C-alpha positions in Angstrom: -5.9 4.0 -16.8 -6.7 0.6 -15.2 -7.7 1.0 -11.6 -6.6 -1.7 -9.2 -8.1 -2.3 -5.8 -6.0 -3.6 -2.8 -8.1 -4.4 0.2 -6.2 -3.9 3.5 -6.3 -6.8 5.9 -5.9 -4.3 8.7 -9.7 -4.1 8.6 -10.3 -7.9 8.3 -11.3 -10.3 11.0 -8.0 -11.9 12.0 -9.8 -14.8 13.6 -10.7 -16.0 10.1 -8.0 -14.2 8.2 -7.4 -16.9 5.5 -11.2 -16.9 4.7 -11.3 -13.1 4.7 -8.4 -12.9 2.2 -9.9 -15.6 0.0 -13.3 -13.8 0.0 -11.9 -10.5 -1.3 -9.9 -12.4 -4.0 -13.1 -14.1 -5.1 -14.9 -10.6 -4.9 -12.5 -9.1 -7.5 -9.6 -7.7 -5.6 -6.3 -7.2 -7.6 -3.9 -7.3 -4.6 -3.9 -7.8 -0.9 -2.5 -4.9 1.1 -0.7 -5.9 4.3 -0.1 -3.1 6.9 2.9 -3.9 9.1 3.2 -1.6 12.1 5.8 -1.7 14.9 4.4 0.6 17.6 7.4 2.9 17.1 7.1 4.5 13.7 3.3 4.5 14.2 1.3 4.2 17.4 -0.2 0.8 16.6 1.3 -2.7 16.5 0.0 -5.2 13.9 1.7 -8.2 12.4 5.0 -9.7 11.3 6.4 -12.1 8.8 4.5 -15.1 10.1 1.2 -13.5 9.2 2.5 -12.5 5.8 3.4 -16.1 5.3 -0.1 -17.2 6.3 -1.5 -14.6 3.9 0.7 -16.0 1.1 -0.8 -19.4 1.6 -4.3 -18.0 1.5 -4.1 -16.3 -1.9 -2.5 -16.2 -5.4 -2.9 -12.4 -5.5 0.2 -10.2 -5.1 0.9 -9.3 -1.5 1.5 -5.6 -1.2 3.4 -5.3 2.1 3.5 -1.8 3.6 6.3 -1.5 6.2 5.3 1.2 8.7 8.4 0.4 10.8 11.7 1.9 11.9 14.9 0.6 10.3 13.0 -1.4 7.6 16.2 -2.5 6.0 16.7 -4.9 9.0 13.5 -6.8 8.2 13.0 -6.8 4.4 14.7 -10.1 4.0 12.3 -11.8 6.4 9.2 -10.3 4.7 10.6 -11.2 1.3 11.1 -14.8 2.4 7.5 -14.8 3.9 6.1 -14.2 0.5 5.8 -10.4 -0.1 5.7 -9.4 -3.8 5.9 -5.7 -3.2 7.8 -4.2 -0.2 7.1 -0.5 0.5 9.2 1.4 3.0 8.6 4.9 4.3 11.0 7.7 3.2 10.8 9.0 6.7 12.1 5.7 8.2 15.1 5.2 5.9 18.4 6.8 6.5 19.7 5.3 3.3 16.6 5.2 1.1 18.5 4.4 -2.1 20.3 1.5 -0.5 17.1 0.1 1.0 15.3 0.2 -2.3 18.2 -1.5 -4.0 18.2 -4.2 -1.4 14.5 -4.9 -2.0 15.1 -5.3 -5.7 18.2 -7.5 -5.1 15.8 -9.9 -3.3 13.7 -10.1 -6.5 10.8 -8.0 -5.1 9.2 -4.8 -6.3 10.2 -1.8 -4.3 7.9 0.9 -3.1 8.4 4.2 -1.2 5.7 5.8 1.0 5.2 9.3 2.1 3.2 10.6 5.1 0.9 13.5 4.6 3.4 16.2 5.7 6.4 14.7 4.0 7.7 16.4 0.9 8.2 14.0 -2.0 11.4 15.8 -3.3 13.5 12.7 -2.6 11.7 10.7 -5.3 13.6 11.9 -8.3 17.1 10.6 -7.1 15.6 7.1 -6.5 13.0 6.9 -9.3 14.9 4.3 -11.2 14.7 2.0 -8.2 11.0 2.5 -7.5 8.2 0.3 -8.7 5.5 1.8 -6.5 4.9 5.2 -4.9 2.5 5.3 -2.0 0.9 8.6 -1.0 -0.7 8.4 2.4 -4.0 10.2 2.5 -4.3 9.8 6.3 -1.7 9.8 9.1 -0.6 6.2 9.3 -1.3 4.0 12.3 -5.0 3.3 12.4 -7.7 2.2 10.0 -11.0 4.0 9.4 -9.7 7.6 9.2 -11.0 10.4 7.0 -9.3 11.2 3.7 -7.1 14.3 3.9 -7.9 16.4 0.8 -4.4 17.9 0.6 -3.3 14.5 -0.6 -4.7 15.3 -4.0 -2.0 17.8 -5.2 0.6 15.4 -3.8 -0.8 12.6 -5.9 -0.7 14.9 -9.0 2.9 15.8 -8.3 3.8 12.1 -8.0 2.0 11.3 -11.2 4.1 14.0 -12.9 7.3 12.4 -11.7 6.1 9.0 -12.8 5.2 10.3 -16.3 8.6 11.8 -16.6 10.3 8.5 -15.6 9.0 6.9 -18.8 8.3 3.4 -17.3 5.5 1.7 -15.4 5.3 2.7 -11.7 2.2 2.1 -9.6 0.8 5.2 -7.9 -0.9 4.0 -4.8 -3.1 5.9 -2.3 -3.9 4.6 1.2 -6.3 6.1 3.7 -10.0 7.0 3.6 -10.4 5.7 0.1 -13.9 4.6 -0.8 -16.7 5.3 -3.3 -16.9 8.9 -2.1 -13.2 9.7 -2.7 -12.1 7.2 -5.4 -13.0 9.4 -8.4 -10.9 12.4 -7.1 -8.0 10.1 -6.3 -8.1 8.5 -9.7 -8.5 11.8 -11.5 -5.4 13.0 -9.6 -3.4 10.2 -11.2 -3.6 7.2 -8.8 -4.0 3.7 -10.3 -3.8 1.5 -7.1 -6.3 2.2 -4.3 -6.0 0.7 -0.9 -9.4 0.1 0.8 -9.8 -1.2 4.3 -13.1 -0.4 6.0 -14.6 0.5 2.6 -14.4 -3.2 1.7 -14.1 -5.2 4.9 -16.6 -3.0 6.7 -19.4 -4.1 4.3 -21.4 -7.2 4.0 -20.9 -7.6 0.2 -17.2 -7.4 -0.7 -17.8 -7.8 -4.4 -20.3 -4.9 -4.4 -17.9 -2.7 -2.4 -15.0 -3.3 -4.8 -17.2 -2.7 -7.8 -18.5 0.6 -6.2 -14.9 1.8 -5.6 -13.7 0.8 -9.1 -16.8 2.3 -10.7 -16.7 5.6 -8.8 
């Protein structure tokens, strides 16, 4: 299984964001992970479509935009136009998950669905045909730099089983506390896309950090 690394710009220096994005691209990142928070669905507030558009100008890598917001269906068009390649919404935030995922695909984007640590993933099977990415949160969303929650591992395995049964390529992404110490367990559980914030941007050598996570 090929492991892809998506550094999260939540941990980057926003004063030099374009340079920070270009640096991890040069260091071997496979995607750029963009955490959008609204201060309602999660406690923190981060960025909107204007910053996504700036990130789009700074890199040729896919932009993996993670919408930690209420009523995401109201905003997917703006983020799609800003340059997102993947739009991931939270199952907890969508009253009509099937419709929202279909809308993302209708915009020509890949559709992802995310699950918080305490949320059952039972709703995956009815929408699996519309899903290009499943994101298992291994921390409670809202802040960077948190510790990995070990109970995420059986959830990753369960999601991998659903993906294998779907019979088509679907990314299995894990976000939260991922670094060299946890990457092996996450990969062994079935993940193929690892989000890394502080584990990359909190170091002085981004290439070495990405290599250490991938090699773990």
